[in-house]
C-alpha positions in Angstrom: 94.2 172.3 106.7 94.1 175.8 105.5 90.5 177.1 105.1 89.5 179.2 102.1 86.8 181.2 104.0 85.9 181.4 107.7 82.4 182.6 108.7 81.9 184.2 112.1 78.8 185.6 113.7 75.1 184.8 113.9 73.7 181.3 114.1 69.9 181.7 114.0 67.0 179.3 113.8 64.2 180.9 111.6 60.6 180.1 112.3 59.0 181.1 108.9 55.3 181.9 109.3 53.3 182.4 106.1 50.4 184.9 106.1 48.1 186.4 103.5 48.8 190.0 104.5 50.6 191.9 107.2 48.1 193.2 109.8 47.8 196.8 110.9 48.3 197.8 114.5 45.9 195.9 116.9 44.6 193.8 113.9 44.7 190.0 113.5 45.9 187.9 110.6 46.0 184.1 110.4 49.2 182.1 110.1 48.6 179.6 107.2 51.7 177.4 107.8 55.0 177.3 109.7 58.4 176.0 108.6 61.7 175.9 110.5 64.9 176.8 108.8 68.4 177.6 109.8 69.5 181.2 109.3 72.1 183.8 110.3 75.3 184.8 108.6 77.3 181.7 109.6 74.9 179.0 108.4 73.5 180.9 105.4 76.7 182.0 103.9 78.5 178.9 104.9 76.0 176.4 103.5 75.5 178.5 100.4 79.3 178.3 99.8 79.2 174.6 100.5 76.5 174.1 97.9 78.3 176.3 95.3 81.5 174.4 95.8 81.4 171.3 98.0 85.2 171.0 97.9 85.8 174.5 99.3 87.3 174.2 102.9 85.2 176.4 105.2 85.3 177.2 109.0 82.4 178.3 111.2 82.9 180.4 114.3 80.1 181.3 116.8 77.7 180.0 119.4 74.9 177.5 119.1 72.5 177.2 122.0 72.6 174.4 124.5 69.0 173.6 123.5 67.0 171.9 120.8 67.5 174.8 118.3 71.2 174.6 118.9 71.3 170.9 118.2 69.2 171.5 115.1 71.6 174.2 113.9 74.7 172.0 114.3 73.0 169.0 112.7 72.0 171.0 109.6 75.5 172.5 109.2 77.2 169.1 109.8 75.4 167.8 106.6 78.1 169.7 104.7 81.4 168.0 105.5 83.4 170.9 104.0 82.4 173.1 107.0 84.7 172.8 110.0 82.5 173.2 113.2 85.2 172.8 115.8 85.0 176.4 116.8 81.2 176.6 117.2 80.7 176.6 121.0 77.4 175.7 122.8 75.8 177.9 125.5 72.5 179.4 126.5 69.4 179.6 124.3 70.0 179.6 120.5 69.2 182.8 118.8 66.0 182.7 116.8 64.0 184.8 114.4 60.3 184.7 113.7 60.0 185.5 110.0 56.5 186.8 109.0 56.2 186.2 105.3 53.5 187.4 102.9 52.9 184.3 100.8 51.9 186.0 97.6 54.9 188.4 97.4 57.6 186.9 99.5 57.9 190.1 101.5 59.0 189.4 105.1 59.3 191.1 108.5 61.7 189.8 111.2 61.3 189.5 115.0 64.6 188.3 116.5 65.8 187.0 119.9 69.6 187.5 120.1 70.3 184.6 122.5 73.7 182.9 122.3 74.9 185.2 119.5 75.3 187.9 122.2 78.2 185.8 123.7 80.5 186.5 120.7 83.2 188.9 121.8 86.6 189.7 120.3 88.1 187.2 122.9 85.9 184.3 121.5 87.0 184.7 117.9 90.1 182.5 117.6 92.1 184.5 115.1 95.2 182.3 115.8 93.3 179.2 114.7 91.4 180.5 111.7 94.1 179.8 109.1 92.0 181.1 106.3 92.2 183.4 103.3 89.0 185.4 104.0 87.1 186.1 107.2 83.5 187.1 106.8 81.7 188.4 109.9 78.0 189.1 110.1 75.8 190.7 111.1 76.9 194.1 112.6 74.1 195.7 114.6 73.0 192.2 115.8 76.0 191.0 117.7 76.0 192.8 121.1 79.5 191.6 122.0 81.1 192.9 118.8 78.9 196.0 118.4 80.1 197.1 121.9 82.4 200.1 122.1 86.2 199.5 122.1 88.5 202.2 123.4 91.2 201.6 120.8 89.3 200.4 117.6 85.9 201.9 118.1 84.0 198.7 118.3 84.7 195.0 119.1 83.9 194.2 115.5 86.7 196.6 114.3 89.1 195.0 116.7 88.4 191.5 115.3 88.8 192.7 111.7 92.0 194.6 112.4 93.4 191.5 114.1 92.6 189.4 111.1 94.2 191.8 108.7 97.3 191.9 110.8 97.6 188.2 110.2 97.3 188.6 106.4 93.6 187.5 106.3 91.3 189.5 104.0 88.1 190.6 105.8 84.5 190.9 104.9 81.6 192.5 106.8 77.9 192.4 106.6 75.2 194.3 108.5 71.6 193.6 109.3 68.7 195.7 108.0 67.4 197.7 110.9 65.2 200.8 111.1 67.4 202.8 113.5 70.1 205.5 113.7 72.8 203.0 115.0 74.4 202.6 111.6 76.5 205.8 111.8 77.8 204.8 115.2 78.4 201.1 114.9 79.4 200.4 111.3 82.0 203.0 110.4 84.7 201.9 112.8 84.7 198.4 111.3 84.8 199.7 107.7 88.4 200.9 108.4 89.4 197.2 108.5 87.1 195.7 105.9 88.4 194.5 102.6 84.9 193.6 101.3 81.6 195.2 102.3 78.3 194.3 100.6 75.0 195.8 101.6 71.6 196.6 100.2 70.4 200.1 99.3 68.7 200.7 102.7 71.8 199.6 104.7 74.1 201.6 102.4 72.0 204.7 102.7 71.9 204.6 106.5 75.6 203.9 106.7 76.7 206.6 104.3 74.0 209.2 104.7 73.5 209.2 100.9 69.8 208.7 100.1 69.3 205.8 97.8 65.5 205.4 97.7 62.5 207.6 97.8 58.9 206.4 97.8 60.2 202.8 97.1 62.1 204.0 94.0 65.8 203.4 93.7 67.8 206.6 93.2 70.3 205.1 90.8 72.3 208.3 90.3 73.3 208.2 94.0 74.7 204.7 93.9 78.2 205.8 92.8 78.4 208.6 95.4 77.3 206.1 98.1 80.0 203.7 97.0 82.6 206.4 96.9 81.6 207.3 100.5 82.0 203.7 101.6 85.5 203.7 100.1 86.3 207.0 101.9 85.1 205.3 105.1 87.8 202.7 104.7 86.7 199.7 102.6 89.9 198.6 101.0 88.9 196.3 98.1 85.3 195.9 97.1 82.5 198.2 98.2 79.2 196.7 96.9 75.6 197.7 96.9 72.9 195.2 95.8 69.4 196.2 94.9 66.4 194.4 93.3 67.3 196.1 90.0 71.1 196.2 89.9 74.2 195.3 91.9 77.2 197.6 91.6 80.5 198.3 93.3 83.9 200.0 93.3 86.9 197.7 93.2 90.4 198.0 94.7 91.4 200.4 92.0 88.3 202.6 92.4 86.9 201.3 89.1 83.1 201.1 88.9 81.3 197.9 87.9 77.6 196.9 87.7 75.4 194.0 86.7 71.7 194.0 86.2 69.7 191.5 88.2 67.9 188.6 86.5 64.3 189.0 85.5 62.8 185.8 86.8 59.7 183.9 85.4 56.3 184.5 87.0 55.8 182.2 89.9 59.5 181.4 90.3 59.9 183.2 93.7 58.9 181.0 96.6 60.6 183.1 99.3 63.2 185.7 99.8 64.7 184.7 103.2 68.5 184.5 102.8 68.8 186.1 99.4 71.2 188.7 100.7 73.4 186.0 102.2 73.3 184.1 99.0 74.5 187.2 97.1 77.3 187.5 99.7 78.3 183.9 99.2 78.6 184.3 95.5 80.6 187.5 95.9 83.0 185.9 98.5 83.5 182.8 96.3 84.5 184.8 93.3 86.7 187.1 95.5 88.5 184.0 96.8 88.9 182.8 93.2 90.5 186.1 92.1 87.7 187.1 89.7 87.2 190.7 88.7 84.4 192.6 90.4 82.0 192.6 87.5 82.2 188.8 87.1 81.7 188.5 90.9 78.6 190.7 90.7 77.1 188.7 87.9 77.7 185.5 89.8 76.3 186.9 93.1 73.2 188.0 91.2 72.7 184.5 89.9 73.2 182.9 93.3 70.7 185.3 94.9 68.2 184.7 92.2 68.3 180.9 92.5 68.0 181.2 96.3 64.5 182.6 95.7 63.3 179.3 94.2 62.8 177.8 97.6 61.2 179.2 100.8 64.2 178.4 103.1 67.4 180.4 103.3 69.8 178.1 101.5 67.8 175.3 99.8 67.6 177.0 96.4 71.3 177.4 96.0 73.0 175.1 93.5 76.5 174.3 92.4 78.3 177.1 90.6 78.1 175.5 87.1 74.4 174.9 87.4 73.9 178.5 88.8 75.6 180.1 85.8 73.8 177.8 83.4 70.5 179.0 84.9 71.6 182.6 84.6 72.4 182.1 80.9 69.0 180.6 80.2 67.2 183.5 81.9 69.2 186.0 79.9 68.6 184.1 76.7 64.8 184.2 77.3 65.0 187.9 78.0 66.9 188.5 74.7 64.2 186.6 72.8 61.4 188.7 74.1 
């Protein structure tokens, strides 16, 4: 069976720890409660897509640990029969992330153990068996085997994406938010072989060198130059930047599109883990359906907004018709104010 979208990359178990405030150096804060949730690009985007459209045929590619967390990850993904798990291998300790979450604001900080995800290399991504329309790989900067240098393509990630494009598969790339100077070294080689690239303002700024925020304020006038730079770096179809205020992008014709994010009711947000992946899922679904970029941005905004209604990474995502009905209600309330 031909798959619509294949997801390759991280399979992570999140341990979500809720606190009142983040402590300073050498200070103590109490953990109020702990929840376990599945995370990473493969489960998050895959299960979000399965929730948006249960009939959409999907494929997962990666490594789950040969431990309890690995079993938990596979069991959770297996609850969605539309996800083909035949190319998820088991080895080592499953990758995990401790997510420190400020309960009152949803702000979170991540501590990650790479684990089995480090086993992913170009040789372990079965391009000849993907049989899909779109391959999404995430996250660059967190996959040691794909971030590694490649003499011909620059990185292993670039080699995988180039191989997929040679087979007629459209490609999508995501990166992890990281406070480092590695973006300029690791990300650009892969952008030469990316059809779709969607990042937040911090990731876009570090990748392009175009400043997009100062003192916590978005520099909106720099969004178009940053997008133009991403296209110059090789993104073929959609270069997209999503921020708390607006999502925007340049399409395959170089035309600009943007969509304001939804203004949510007070108390609506229960957590923000996985919101970026939810945005990506909405974008990929609409790309696969052949929608124009502006419609895709509006859909992705709505998917990301609904994902905030639950503390876990995917639980808040709803079927597409419910998602867009929710967005219409929010917009209607705003218009009445």
